[in-house]
C-alpha positions as MATLAB code, in Angstrom:
seq = 'LTVASCTARCSAAGYTYAGLEYAQECHCDNSLQNGLGTALAAGSCNMACDGDATELCGGNYAMNLWQLKAGSGTSTSTRTSTSTSSSAAPTSSAWVSLGCVTDGQARALPAYFAQLSDNSVELCTAKCAAAGYTYAGVEYGQECHCDNSLQNGLGVATSASSCNMACDGNAKEICG';
ca = [
      -8.600   -0.765   -7.410;
      -6.176   -0.291   -3.885;
      -4.057    3.023   -2.878;
      -1.347    0.880   -3.290;
      -1.945   -0.449   -7.118;
      -2.650    3.103   -8.515;
       0.227    4.841   -6.903;
       2.817    1.725   -8.706;
       0.957    2.240  -11.464;
       1.055    5.614  -12.230;
       4.813    5.567  -11.254;
       5.715    2.714  -13.180;
       4.144    4.683  -16.055;
       6.965    7.887  -15.386;
       4.359    9.987  -14.027;
       4.104   11.904  -10.143;
       1.230   11.898   -9.665;
      -1.569    9.092   -8.930;
      -5.405   10.046   -8.284;
      -8.416    7.907   -7.222;
     -11.574    8.613   -7.794;
     -15.178    6.869   -7.768;
     -14.103    3.971   -6.211;
     -12.749    2.136   -9.218;
     -10.649    5.269  -10.943;
      -7.178    5.443  -11.052;
      -5.653    8.720  -12.451;
      -2.508    9.941  -13.565;
       0.095   12.533  -14.685;
       3.224   14.972  -13.808;
       1.066   18.196  -12.530;
      -1.683   18.846  -11.911;
      -4.452   20.503  -14.190;
      -6.994   22.491  -15.658;
      -6.710   24.787  -12.478;
      -8.237   21.675  -10.491;
      -6.797   19.599   -7.127;
      -7.406   22.604   -4.962;
      -8.835   20.475   -1.164;
     -11.963   19.861   -0.485;
     -14.739   20.111    1.716;
     -14.567   16.606    5.200;
     -16.157   13.997    4.180;
     -15.695   14.464   -0.465;
     -13.574   11.799   -0.324;
     -15.921    9.273    0.755;
     -15.833    6.155   -1.500;
     -13.629    2.565   -0.506;
     -12.125    1.736   -2.780;
     -13.730   -1.157   -4.770;
     -10.285   -3.782   -4.091;
      -9.833   -2.190   -0.005;
     -13.476   -1.603    0.821;
     -10.904    0.082    4.356;
      -9.669    2.500    2.212;
     -11.039    5.202    0.439;
     -10.723    6.780   -3.649;
     -11.866    9.684   -3.601;
     -16.201   10.236   -4.402;
     -18.435   12.558   -7.414;
     -15.789   14.874   -8.364;
     -13.259   14.376   -5.498;
      -9.763   12.364   -6.096;
      -7.526   11.305   -3.007;
      -4.603   12.845   -4.565;
      -0.622   11.429   -3.684;
       2.698   12.710   -4.882;
       5.460   10.414   -5.580;
       8.414   11.759   -3.622;
      11.603   12.984   -5.467;
      14.445    9.527   -5.354;
      12.657    7.390   -3.266;
       9.831    5.432   -4.355;
       7.606    6.307   -2.702;
       4.136    8.223   -2.388;
       2.859   11.071    0.242;
      -0.327   12.419   -0.185;
      -0.250   16.397   -0.975;
      -4.080   16.983   -0.811;
      -7.134   14.898   -0.137;
      -9.715   15.652    1.966;
     -10.166   16.002    5.696;
     -11.346   12.923    6.588;
      -8.578   10.697    5.425;
      -5.056   10.283    6.530;
      -2.047   11.471    5.242;
       0.849    8.876    4.738;
       3.214    6.935    2.758;
       2.073    3.872    0.346;
       5.692    3.106   -1.215;
       5.832    0.842   -3.837;
       7.936   -2.406   -3.651;
      10.920   -0.744   -5.247;
      10.910    0.826   -2.102;
      11.775   -1.642   -0.221;
      13.921   -3.694    0.893;
      13.774   -7.849    1.338;
      14.604   -9.373    4.052;
      14.514  -13.292    2.017;
      12.006  -16.189    4.055;
      12.126  -15.405    7.567;
      11.045  -17.593   10.117;
       7.751  -16.535   12.227;
       6.031  -18.430   14.819;
       2.069  -17.800   17.424;
       3.530  -15.613   18.571;
       4.784  -13.766   15.127;
       8.167  -11.614   14.237;
       5.809   -9.171   12.782;
       2.319   -8.905   15.804;
       0.749   -5.705   14.053;
      -1.662   -8.126   11.731;
      -4.356   -6.819    9.022;
      -7.234   -8.724    7.923;
      -7.001  -11.262    5.752;
      -6.912   -9.820    2.818;
      -7.643  -11.942   -0.312;
      -6.597   -9.243   -2.842;
      -2.728   -9.775   -1.161;
       0.260   -8.793   -2.285;
       3.809   -7.917   -1.427;
       2.702   -3.410   -2.905;
      -0.450   -4.072   -0.506;
       0.705   -5.340    2.684;
       3.683   -2.457    1.728;
       2.086    0.487    0.949;
      -0.631   -0.829    4.041;
       2.113   -1.466    6.212;
       4.111    2.014    6.033;
       0.715    3.765    5.324;
       0.357    2.930    9.622;
       3.487    4.793   10.174;
       5.259    0.474   10.187;
       9.412   -0.135    8.632;
       9.094   -3.654    8.419;
       6.307   -5.301    5.884;
       6.267   -8.922    5.989;
       3.635  -11.444    3.852;
       2.441  -14.753    4.839;
      -0.110  -17.274    3.990;
      -0.450  -15.925    1.038;
      -3.258  -13.671    2.441;
      -1.888  -12.178    5.365;
       0.141   -8.630    6.254;
       2.797   -8.167    9.538;
       3.803   -5.020   10.205;
       6.046   -2.985   13.052;
       8.346   -1.432   13.368;
      11.557   -4.161   14.640;
      11.489   -8.229   14.363;
       9.967   -9.200   17.944;
       9.404  -12.271   19.525;
      13.432  -14.062   19.201;
      11.649  -14.438   14.906;
      12.704  -13.462   12.014;
      15.831  -15.223   11.443;
      16.319  -16.147    7.762;
      14.959  -19.403    6.828;
      15.882  -21.526    3.213;
      13.788  -19.930    0.391;
      11.979  -22.634   -0.501;
      10.244  -22.083    2.782;
       8.300  -19.106    1.228;
       6.587  -21.174   -1.531;
       2.742  -20.089   -1.426;
       1.787  -17.371   -4.364;
       0.268  -13.914   -2.939;
      -4.057  -13.755   -3.044;
      -3.902  -10.932   -4.868;
      -0.929  -11.493   -7.034;
       0.410  -14.990   -8.078;
       3.322  -13.949   -9.482;
       4.371  -13.158   -6.307;
       5.170  -15.215   -3.468;
       3.625  -14.224   -0.072;
       5.062  -16.436    2.713;
];
């Protein structure tokens, strides 16, 4: 479970709310139910996601809650404990592919998330958006790079066959 995988599953199923709880649960609905959904004290959502220990996925009867923004394909945190950030976590449909582009040692997108054994297009785009970046790039199956512009004269389109590595987290997708 990751924030990106839960929000993507809920939006793909037609739901507008996604909630993460107990590090491994993903809940979906189109409205808050049973009078629940009020903000909790800081620290209530304190369990690392089973799929990404750098993200929080709720706690004991505490849920990190996300809401799909109408017409945009992105999710925005609407109610979370103050120990988590309020950030975007888009599904891949909120992003436009620029194809296979060049990269180098200086990097076209210098901001970098550590090697992700569960890397996918959805996970990387969500991480980049959550960090405030407008560009996301996947490379070597497990790398996720971000920035707000292409850097170092790189990012020129190249042959699509140059991008041929499956994503470590989703073998049906190409990650560079």
